[in-house]
C-alpha positions, 0 to 999 in steps of 0.5 A: 966664651967657652969657659963662660958658656960652661959656667952658665950651664953649671949655674942653670943646673944648680938653679933648676935642681934647687927649684925642683926641691921647692916645686916638690914642697909647693905641690905638697903644700897644694896637696895638703890645702886641697885635702884639709880644712884649708880647702875652702880658703885655697879655692877662695884664693884661686878665684879671688879677683884680681884687676889692673886698671889704667883710665878706662881701661880695666883687665880682671881675672881670677888669681888662677888665671893671672898665674896661668896666663900672666906669670906663666908668659914670664916662664915662656920669656925665659924658655924662649931665651934658653931656646935661642941661646942654646941654638946660637951657641949652646948644646943645640948649636951644631948638628952633632951636639943637637942630634941626641937630644933632639931625637930623644925629644921628639921620641919622648913626645911622639910615643907618649901622645900615641899611648894617651890616644890609644888609651882614650881612643873612644872618648872624643873629649878625653883625646883633647888631652893627648899632648899632656904627657909629652912634656918634661919638667926640667926642674924636677928632673934635674932636682932628682939628678942632683940627689945623686951628686957626682955619680952622674957625669956632667954630660947626662945632665947637659943631655937632660937640659937639652932634651927638656928645652927641645920638649918645651919648644914642641910644646910651644908649637902644640899650644900654638897650633892645637890649643888656641881659641877663636882667633880675633884678626884685629887683635892678632893684627895689633900683636903683629904690629908690636912684633915688628916693632920689637924686630925693628928694635933688634935690627936697629941695634937697640941693647936696653931691655926696657923698650923690649919689655915695654912692647913686650907687655903690650904684646901680651895684652893683645895676644890675650885678646886674640884668642892665641894663648897669651903665654906665647907672647913671652916667646915672641918676646925672647926671639926679638931680644939680641944675643949679640954682645955690644961694645961693652961686652954684655948681651942683652939676652944673657943678661935678661936670662940671668936676671929672670932665671931665679925669679921664674925657678923661685917664684913663678913655678912654685906659685903655678905648682901651688895654684894647680896641683891642688887635687882633692882626694875626696871620693877618689879610689883606686878605680879612678886612676884607671879612668881613661885620662889619668890612665893615658896621662900616667902610662904616657909619662912613665912607659912612653917617655922611657921607650920614646926617649931611650928608643929613639937615642939608642937608634941614633947612637946605634945608627951613627948620627950621634955618640953616647954622652961622655962617661955615660953608658946604657944604663945611665942613659936609660935611667935619664930617660926615665927621668924625662917622664917627670911632666909636672909643670908643663903637663899641668899647663897643657892640662889646663888648655886641653879641657874647658870642663872643670870636671877634668881638672882632678883627673888631669892633676892625678895622672900628671902626679902619678906619672911624674912620681912613678918616673922620678922614683924609678928614674932615681933608683935605676940611675942609683943602681947603675952608677954604684956599679960603675963609680967603683970602676972609675975609681980603680982606673 
């Protein structure tokens, strides 16, 4: 069990690191498209109506919303599976293991949100985006760590994975509580009925994945119509899928996670990055960076994340609640906490929910890209500098 779990974590980190490189490429492609003669074609692609029709039932949305409401539901399904596995048997399964990333994640969500709110305190509309800098993009962050190779101890990579997963859990709660629309009780009732059926499958010992996916699709449709954000259906389905092994020794949860992970890493997240990272720089000056929304996001991600995550981790270790990750020191831990400021995917996603006005799309993207870039570059430089001092010492030892 321990060896299989260790192999699973190693595979997860390798896939996320490779996905981070692809995310960077697709984000760059979106920026190029939005600032070139292809801008019209790029906009037309995002507005392209795509529909599904079954008998008299028809669902039609622009391709951008299919990506943000549909593909991202698959992303949240994977996030839910990862959270459930970590709670059951991974880095969050015991108090000692979970304490450090949990405390660091909490600090890394609270301080950026407070900084953003302080910057935008006098603008009630801009305040809606307070949760944007509270997120961490696990793929990008691990991609930066991968550039440093074996200079970084594996324990810090696991710490960053756990921190980002807890961040995702926090983002899920935030979306459910603060970024849902007007509720339809009829649709919510139907969604609750489907959820009960999913739980009944689990309690009945059903281990085939197909029934869960069939009911999960129905759940997504009802949640979509309910006013609660449709992506949360993915998390709900994940909670119903059993992790226990059957007579043949297979776990439905681990099997589905293994199948979904490459699809999410190499299709869903790059598609989301391409659809949401394309900000036009036409008419944008340095002064725009200091407007409330982009400045609040940038400071939240770059300053708030490192202060909140590292400060909370320092407190947990000093107070004896947890211990320093094996093979790490304060410098390496600090650099890793800086990488938590790479918000990108989840930050952009929360940004799409926070504002109804299209005029806020560019400021959100500008702030997320700037804050994430600063966090990634600074975190890489700090880790490289600190690891150069530590690696020779390890070698002589």
